[in-house]
N, C-alpha and C positions, 0 to 999 in steps of 0.2 A: 411484139407483135405478138397476139395471140388467133388460133383460126378455130371456130366451132363449124365441125363437122355437123351437116344437115342431109348428107348424102342418104338414103333409103337404107342401105347397110348400116350406116352407122346409128340410124335411129332403132333399125333391127338389134341392135345389141346391149342400146340404155337398158338400164335394169329398172324394172316397172315397180315401183315404192307401191304398197298396200296402206291408204292413209286410216282404212276403218278397223285396223289392230289397233289394241290397246296399246302398244308399245310406240306409235306413232304420235299417239296422246302425251307422253311424257316428256316435260319439260320444253315443248314448246314444237313448231314445226320442223320435219324431217327436213335434212339436207339431202339436196339433190346429187351432188358430187361435181356438177358440172356447170363452171363460172367461171367470167372472165371480166377485168373492170372495163369500165366504160365511163370518164368522167365521173360522177360520183353516184354510179349506179353498177349493180351486177347485171352481165347479161349471160343467158345459160340457158339449158336445157331439163326438162323435166319430164318425167313418164309416170303417171299415176291413177290409181284407179281409187274410188272413194273423194270424199273432201279435206283439205287440208283446215287448219284451224281460220276463222273468220283474220282479217288482216287488215291495216288501213297504213297508209304513208303519208304521215303531214307533211313532207317537205318537198311532195313530188310527184308528178302523173308514173303509172307504170301503165308497160305495154306490154300485151301478151298476144302469141300469134301461135296459133294452133297449127300445128304438122299435120298432125294427126290423131285419129279418134272425134270424139266428141265430148263437150263438156257444158254444165247447164253452169252459168256464170251468174252469180246471186249478187246484187248492191244495195245498199243500203242507204241512198240519200232523203235529204229531208223530207222528198216529199212523198216516201215510201217503197217499198222492198219492188226491185224489178229484176226480173229474170231473162238473161242473154242465151239462147241457145248457139253455140259456137261450133262450129264444124270446121274440118282442115281446111286451110285458107281464110279462115276468119281472122281477123285483126280486131282487136279493142284497146282505146287508152281508157284506163282506170283513173277518172280523177282524183286528184291530191285530198288526201282528209277522209276518204267515203271507203266506209267499211264493206268488205266484197271476199266472196268467196268461191270457189269453184268445186264441181263436184264432177269428176271423172266418170262417165258411161259409155258402156263399161270400164273404157280408159280414155287418156287422153295425152298425148305430148306436145308440150308446147316449148316455146322459145319466148323467153320473156326479159325484161328489161325492168330492172327495178329499183329502186334508190338503195343504195348501200347501210344505210344508217339512218336512225331515228322512226324506224317501224314498231307498229304494236301487232300483238294479235291475241286472239280470245277462243278459248272454248265454248263460252256462254251462249246460250241459244240467240240472244239479240246482244250483241257486243255492243249496243248505246248504252242498254241499262244495267248491263252485266250479271243478267237474269236468263 
């Protein structure tokens, strides 16, 4: 059994990742360092500024819960781009197979439940076309 501490003191101690740096782009998304297994998913905390790469989860939905800060979440469904403004308390379910990425403004702390395997990542401007 694992406990994920989301108390204010614990969140204040969580290291903030700067995803705008060139180092964050090498080899894929950075590891937040906090996570626990739940069925076929990873449950964890991440605190970041900037944008991670685009990602999609072909086999399962993903849950994102904003604990502090703000994020603009952009999704790329077949109908065209959609951007959602997420503030503390927001919970969103990202449908399986939909490319998406967050942009922490100025930073965001979120709890996530992400499929553990089969995920795809892209730094392309439009991951659907690779350009």
